[in-house]
Backbone as JSON Lines, residues from 0, in Angstrom:
{"i":0,"aa":"M","n":[-55.85,1.32,-22.38],"ca":[-55.17,0.05,-22.29],"c":[-53.67,0.27,-22.39]}
{"i":1,"aa":"V","n":[-52.92,-0.49,-21.66],"ca":[-51.47,-0.37,-21.63],"c":[-50.86,-1.31,-22.65]}
{"i":2,"aa":"N","n":[-49.95,-0.78,-23.47],"ca":[-49.23,-1.61,-24.42],"c":[-48.0,-2.15,-23.71]}
{"i":3,"aa":"S","n":[-47.98,-3.46,-23.46],"ca":[-46.89,-4.03,-22.67],"c":[-45.75,-4.56,-23.51]}
{"i":4,"aa":"G","n":[-45.89,-4.55,-24.84],"ca":[-44.84,-5.09,-25.7],"c":[-43.84,-4.01,-26.09]}
{"i":5,"aa":"I","n":[-42.65,-4.47,-26.41],"ca":[-41.6,-3.58,-26.9],"c":[-41.47,-3.81,-28.4]}
{"i":6,"aa":"N","n":[-41.55,-2.74,-29.18],"ca":[-41.36,-2.83,-30.62],"c":[-39.87,-2.87,-30.94]}
{"i":7,"aa":"L","n":[-39.52,-3.55,-32.01],"ca":[-38.11,-3.59,-32.42],"c":[-37.57,-2.19,-32.69]}
{"i":8,"aa":"E","n":[-38.44,-1.29,-33.15],"ca":[-37.99,0.08,-33.41],"c":[-37.67,0.84,-32.13]}
{"i":9,"aa":"D","n":[-38.04,0.28,-30.98],"ca":[-37.76,0.93,-29.69],"c":[-36.52,0.35,-29.02]}
{"i":10,"aa":"I","n":[-35.75,-0.43,-29.76],"ca":[-34.52,-1.01,-29.21],"c":[-33.33,-0.35,-29.91]}
{"i":11,"aa":"H","n":[-32.44,0.22,-29.11],"ca":[-31.28,0.95,-29.66],"c":[-30.06,0.67,-28.8]}
{"i":12,"aa":"S","n":[-28.93,0.83,-29.4],"ca":[-27.7,0.68,-28.61],"c":[-27.5,1.92,-27.75]}
{"i":13,"aa":"L","n":[-26.85,1.73,-26.64],"ca":[-26.54,2.86,-25.77],"c":[-25.68,3.87,-26.52]}
{"i":14,"aa":"T","n":[-24.77,3.37,-27.34],"ca":[-23.89,4.25,-28.13],"c":[-24.72,5.13,-29.06]}
{"i":15,"aa":"D","n":[-25.71,4.54,-29.75],"ca":[-26.58,5.3,-30.64],"c":[-27.36,6.34,-29.84]}
{"i":16,"aa":"F","n":[-27.86,5.95,-28.69],"ca":[-28.62,6.88,-27.84],"c":[-27.73,8.06,-27.44]}
{"i":17,"aa":"Q","n":[-26.51,7.78,-27.03],"ca":[-25.6,8.84,-26.61],"c":[-25.24,9.75,-27.78]}
{"i":18,"aa":"R","n":[-25.06,9.16,-28.96],"ca":[-24.65,9.92,-30.15],"c":[-25.76,10.87,-30.58]}
{"i":19,"aa":"D","n":[-27.02,10.45,-30.44],"ca":[-28.14,11.25,-30.94],"c":[-29.23,11.39,-29.87]}
{"i":20,"aa":"A","n":[-28.83,11.74,-28.67],"ca":[-29.75,11.82,-27.53],"c":[-30.94,12.74,-27.81]}
{"i":21,"aa":"K","n":[-30.69,13.86,-28.46],"ca":[-31.76,14.83,-28.72],"c":[-32.89,14.19,-29.54]}
{"i":22,"aa":"S","n":[-32.54,13.46,-30.57],"ca":[-33.54,12.79,-31.41],"c":[-34.28,11.7,-30.63]}
{"i":23,"aa":"H","n":[-33.56,10.94,-29.82],"ca":[-34.2,9.89,-29.02],"c":[-35.16,10.48,-27.99]}
{"i":24,"aa":"I","n":[-34.76,11.56,-27.36],"ca":[-35.62,12.21,-26.36],"c":[-36.89,12.74,-27.02]}
{"i":25,"aa":"K","n":[-36.73,13.3,-28.2],"ca":[-37.89,13.8,-28.94],"c":[-38.86,12.65,-29.24]}
{"i":26,"aa":"R","n":[-38.33,11.51,-29.68],"ca":[-39.15,10.34,-29.98],"c":[-39.83,9.82,-28.71]}
{"i":27,"aa":"L","n":[-39.09,9.78,-27.6],"ca":[-39.67,9.32,-26.34],"c":[-40.87,10.17,-25.95]}
{"i":28,"aa":"K","n":[-40.73,11.47,-26.05],"ca":[-41.82,12.38,-25.68],"c":[-42.99,12.25,-26.63]}
{"i":29,"aa":"K","n":[-42.69,12.09,-27.92],"ca":[-43.76,12.01,-28.93],"c":[-44.56,10.72,-28.81]}
{"i":30,"aa":"T","n":[-43.89,9.59,-28.67],"ca":[-44.58,8.3,-28.68],"c":[-45.06,7.87,-27.31]}
{"i":31,"aa":"G","n":[-44.36,8.29,-26.26],"ca":[-44.69,7.84,-24.91],"c":[-44.26,6.41,-24.65]}
{"i":32,"aa":"R","n":[-43.6,5.79,-25.63],"ca":[-43.15,4.41,-25.48],"c":[-41.72,4.39,-24.94]}
{"i":33,"aa":"P","n":[-41.43,3.45,-24.08],"ca":[-40.06,3.34,-23.56],"c":[-39.12,2.8,-24.65]}
{"i":34,"aa":"Q","n":[-37.85,3.07,-24.48],"ca":[-36.83,2.54,-25.36],"c":[-35.91,1.63,-24.56]}
{"i":35,"aa":"V","n":[-35.57,0.51,-25.16],"ca":[-34.62,-0.42,-24.56],"c":[-33.25,-0.08,-25.13]}
{"i":36,"aa":"L","n":[-32.28,0.11,-24.25],"ca":[-30.92,0.39,-24.68],"c":[-30.06,-0.84,-24.44]}
{"i":37,"aa":"T","n":[-29.28,-1.17,-25.45],"ca":[-28.45,-2.37,-25.38],"c":[-26.98,-2.0,-25.24]}
{"i":38,"aa":"V","n":[-26.24,-2.91,-24.62],"ca":[-24.78,-2.83,-24.54],"c":[-24.28,-4.18,-25.01]}
{"i":39,"aa":"N","n":[-23.44,-4.15,-26.03],"ca":[-22.94,-5.39,-26.64],"c":[-24.08,-6.32,-27.05]}
{"i":40,"aa":"G","n":[-25.18,-5.73,-27.57],"ca":[-26.29,-6.51,-28.07],"c":[-27.26,-7.05,-27.03]}
{"i":41,"aa":"K","n":[-27.02,-6.76,-25.76],"ca":[-27.91,-7.24,-24.7],"c":[-28.64,-6.08,-24.04]}
{"i":42,"aa":"A","n":[-29.93,-6.27,-23.79],"ca":[-30.72,-5.23,-23.14],"c":[-30.13,-4.93,-21.77]}
{"i":43,"aa":"Q","n":[-29.89,-3.65,-21.52],"ca":[-29.31,-3.23,-20.24],"c":[-30.12,-2.16,-19.52]}
{"i":44,"aa":"L","n":[-30.77,-1.28,-20.29],"ca":[-31.49,-0.16,-19.7],"c":[-32.81,0.07,-20.42]}
{"i":45,"aa":"V","n":[-33.75,0.66,-19.69],"ca":[-34.99,1.12,-20.3],"c":[-35.12,2.59,-19.94]}
{"i":46,"aa":"V","n":[-35.37,3.42,-20.96],"ca":[-35.57,4.85,-20.72],"c":[-36.94,5.24,-21.22]}
{"i":47,"aa":"Q","n":[-37.54,6.2,-20.53],"ca":[-38.84,6.71,-20.97],"c":[-39.0,8.13,-20.48]}
{"i":48,"aa":"D","n":[-39.94,8.84,-21.07],"ca":[-40.17,10.22,-20.67],"c":[-40.86,10.26,-19.31]}
{"i":49,"aa":"A","n":[-40.71,11.39,-18.64],"ca":[-41.21,11.53,-17.26],"c":[-42.72,11.36,-17.17]}
{"i":50,"aa":"Q","n":[-43.46,11.89,-18.15],"ca":[-44.93,11.8,-18.11],"c":[-45.38,10.33,-18.2]}
{"i":51,"aa":"S","n":[-44.77,9.57,-19.08],"ca":[-45.12,8.15,-19.21],"c":[-44.74,7.38,-17.96]}
{"i":52,"aa":"Y","n":[-43.61,7.74,-17.37],"ca":[-43.17,7.07,-16.15],"c":[-44.16,7.35,-15.01]}
{"i":53,"aa":"Q","n":[-44.61,8.6,-14.91],"ca":[-45.59,8.95,-13.87],"c":[-46.88,8.18,-14.07]}
{"i":54,"aa":"K","n":[-47.31,8.03,-15.32],"ca":[-48.52,7.28,-15.62],"c":[-48.35,5.82,-15.16]}
{"i":55,"aa":"L","n":[-47.18,5.27,-15.41],"ca":[-46.88,3.9,-14.97],"c":[-46.94,3.79,-13.44]}
{"i":56,"aa":"L","n":[-46.37,4.77,-12.75],"ca":[-46.42,4.77,-11.28],"c":[-47.86,4.86,-10.78]}
{"i":57,"aa":"D","n":[-48.67,5.69,-11.44],"ca":[-50.08,5.83,-11.04],"c":[-50.83,4.51,-11.22]}
{"i":58,"aa":"L","n":[-50.58,3.83,-12.34],"ca":[-51.22,2.53,-12.58],"c":[-50.79,1.51,-11.53]}
{"i":59,"aa":"L","n":[-49.52,1.52,-11.19],"ca":[-49.01,0.6,-10.18],"c":[-49.65,0.88,-8.82]}
{"i":60,"aa":"E","n":[-49.8,2.15,-8.49],"ca":[-50.43,2.51,-7.21],"c":[-51.87,2.01,-7.15]}
{"i":61,"aa":"R","n":[-52.61,2.18,-8.28],"ca":[-53.99,1.69,-8.32],"c":[-54.04,0.18,-8.2]}
{"i":62,"aa":"A","n":[-53.14,-0.5,-8.9],"ca":[-53.11,-1.97,-8.84],"c":[-52.82,-2.44,-7.42]}
{"i":63,"aa":"D","n":[-51.88,-1.76,-6.74],"ca":[-51.57,-2.12,-5.35],"c":[-52.78,-1.91,-4.45]}
{"i":64,"aa":"A","n":[-53.52,-0.82,-4.68],"ca":[-54.72,-0.55,-3.86],"c":[-55.77,-1.63,-4.08]}
{"i":65,"aa":"V","n":[-55.99,-2.01,-5.32],"ca":[-56.96,-3.06,-5.62],"c":[-56.52,-4.37,-4.99]}
{"i":66,"aa":"Q","n":[-55.25,-4.7,-5.13],"ca":[-54.73,-5.94,-4.55],"c":[-54.92,-5.95,-3.03]}
{"i":67,"aa":"G","n":[-54.66,-4.82,-2.38],"ca":[-54.86,-4.72,-0.94],"c":[-56.31,-4.92,-0.54]}
{"i":68,"aa":"G","n":[-57.23,-4.33,-1.33],"ca":[-58.66,-4.49,-1.05],"c":[-59.1,-5.94,-1.21]}
{"i":69,"aa":"V","n":[-58.65,-6.57,-2.26],"ca":[-59.0,-7.97,-2.49],"c":[-58.45,-8.84,-1.37]}
{"i":70,"aa":"R","n":[-57.22,-8.58,-0.97],"ca":[-56.6,-9.36,0.11],"c":[-57.4,-9.22,1.41]}
{"i":71,"aa":"R","n":[-57.79,-7.97,1.73],"ca":[-58.59,-7.74,2.96],"c":[-59.93,-8.47,2.88]}
{"i":72,"aa":"D","n":[-60.56,-8.4,1.7],"ca":[-61.85,-9.06,1.54],"c":[-61.73,-10.57,1.69]}
{"i":73,"aa":"L","n":[-60.7,-11.16,1.09],"ca":[-60.5,-12.6,1.21],"c":[-60.24,-13.01,2.66]}
{"i":74,"aa":"E","n":[-59.48,-12.19,3.38],"ca":[-59.22,-12.49,4.79],"c":[-60.51,-12.42,5.61]}
{"i":75,"aa":"S","n":[-61.39,-11.46,5.29],"ca":[-62.64,-11.36,6.04],"c":[-63.55,-12.56,5.75]}
{"i":76,"aa":"V","n":[-63.51,-13.04,4.51],"ca":[-64.29,-14.24,4.16],"c":[-63.77,-15.44,4.93]}
{"i":77,"aa":"K","n":[-62.45,-15.56,5.03],"ca":[-61.86,-16.68,5.79],"c":[-62.27,-16.64,7.26]}
{"i":78,"aa":"R","n":[-62.48,-15.42,7.78],"ca":[-62.9,-15.28,9.18],"c":[-64.41,-15.49,9.34]}
{"i":79,"aa":"G","n":[-65.09,-15.72,8.22],"ca":[-66.53,-15.94,8.28],"c":[-67.34,-14.66,8.31]}
{"i":80,"aa":"E","n":[-66.72,-13.56,8.03],"ca":[-67.43,-12.28,8.02],"c":[-68.08,-12.07,6.66]}
{"i":81,"aa":"G","n":[-68.97,-11.12,6.59],"ca":[-69.62,-10.8,5.33],"c":[-70.99,-11.43,5.22]}
{"i":82,"aa":"T","n":[-71.61,-11.19,4.09],"ca":[-72.95,-11.7,3.82],"c":[-72.88,-12.58,2.58]}
{"i":83,"aa":"P","n":[-73.49,-13.75,2.64],"ca":[-73.48,-14.63,1.47],"c":[-74.09,-13.93,0.24]}
{"i":84,"aa":"A","n":[-73.56,-14.24,-0.92],"ca":[-74.0,-13.6,-2.16],"c":[-75.49,-13.77,-2.4]}
{"i":85,"aa":"R","n":[-76.02,-14.96,-2.12],"ca":[-77.46,-15.19,-2.34],"c":[-78.3,-14.22,-1.51]}
{"i":86,"aa":"E","n":[-77.86,-13.99,-0.29],"ca":[-78.59,-13.07,0.59],"c":[-78.55,-11.65,0.03]}
{"i":87,"aa":"V","n":[-77.39,-11.25,-0.42],"ca":[-77.23,-9.9,-0.98],"c":[-78.1,-9.75,-2.22]}
{"i":88,"aa":"L","n":[-78.1,-10.75,-3.09],"ca":[-78.92,-10.69,-4.3],"c":[-80.4,-10.6,-3.96]}
{"i":89,"aa":"E","n":[-80.82,-11.34,-2.94],"ca":[-82.22,-11.27,-2.51],"c":[-82.56,-9.87,-1.99]}
{"i":90,"aa":"Q","n":[-81.65,-9.29,-1.24],"ca":[-81.87,-7.93,-0.74],"c":[-81.99,-6.93,-1.89]}
{"i":91,"aa":"I","n":[-81.15,-7.09,-2.91],"ca":[-81.21,-6.19,-4.07],"c":[-82.52,-6.38,-4.81]}
{"i":92,"aa":"R","n":[-82.93,-7.64,-5.01],"ca":[-84.21,-7.91,-5.68],"c":[-85.36,-7.26,-4.92]}
{"i":93,"aa":"A","n":[-85.35,-7.43,-3.6],"ca":[-86.44,-6.87,-2.78],"c":[-86.43,-5.34,-2.84]}
{"i":94,"aa":"R","n":[-85.27,-4.75,-2.73],"ca":[-85.16,-3.29,-2.7],"c":[-85.62,-2.69,-4.03]}
{"i":95,"aa":"H","n":[-85.32,-3.33,-5.12],"ca":[-85.63,-2.78,-6.44],"c":[-86.83,-3.46,-7.1]}
{"i":96,"aa":"K","n":[-87.51,-4.28,-6.31],"ca":[-88.72,-4.99,-6.78],"c":[-88.45,-5.74,-8.09]}
{"i":97,"aa":"I","n":[-87.39,-6.5,-8.09],"ca":[-87.01,-7.31,-9.24],"c":[-87.59,-8.71,-9.03]}
{"i":98,"aa":"P","n":[-88.43,-9.14,-9.96],"ca":[-89.02,-10.48,-9.77],"c":[-87.99,-11.58,-10.01]}
{"i":99,"aa":"R","n":[-88.21,-12.7,-9.34],"ca":[-87.35,-13.87,-9.56],"c":[-87.75,-14.47,-10.9]}
{"i":100,"aa":"S","n":[-86.8,-14.9,-11.69],"ca":[-87.17,-15.49,-12.98],"c":[-87.05,-16.98,-12.97]}
């Protein structure tokens, strides 16, 4: 499961990050959580380690693939293609000898 929230401990000023970059990078790698960097108290940047970023890209790619499949399926239904669910369920019951209840 993806943790979508930002903890207060993951919010730092850009100045603090620059002053102690080595410590911040170590924390990023250890926790895998992104850090929000602020300028004048306002969120300006998000930094994260490369492995966590790649994981995020992989999740996004999967979500895009699922969304594309759902979109194609909905379009085929609009065109009247496909088999009604009742028919499919009957075929499954017949194939697996499942009695109607």
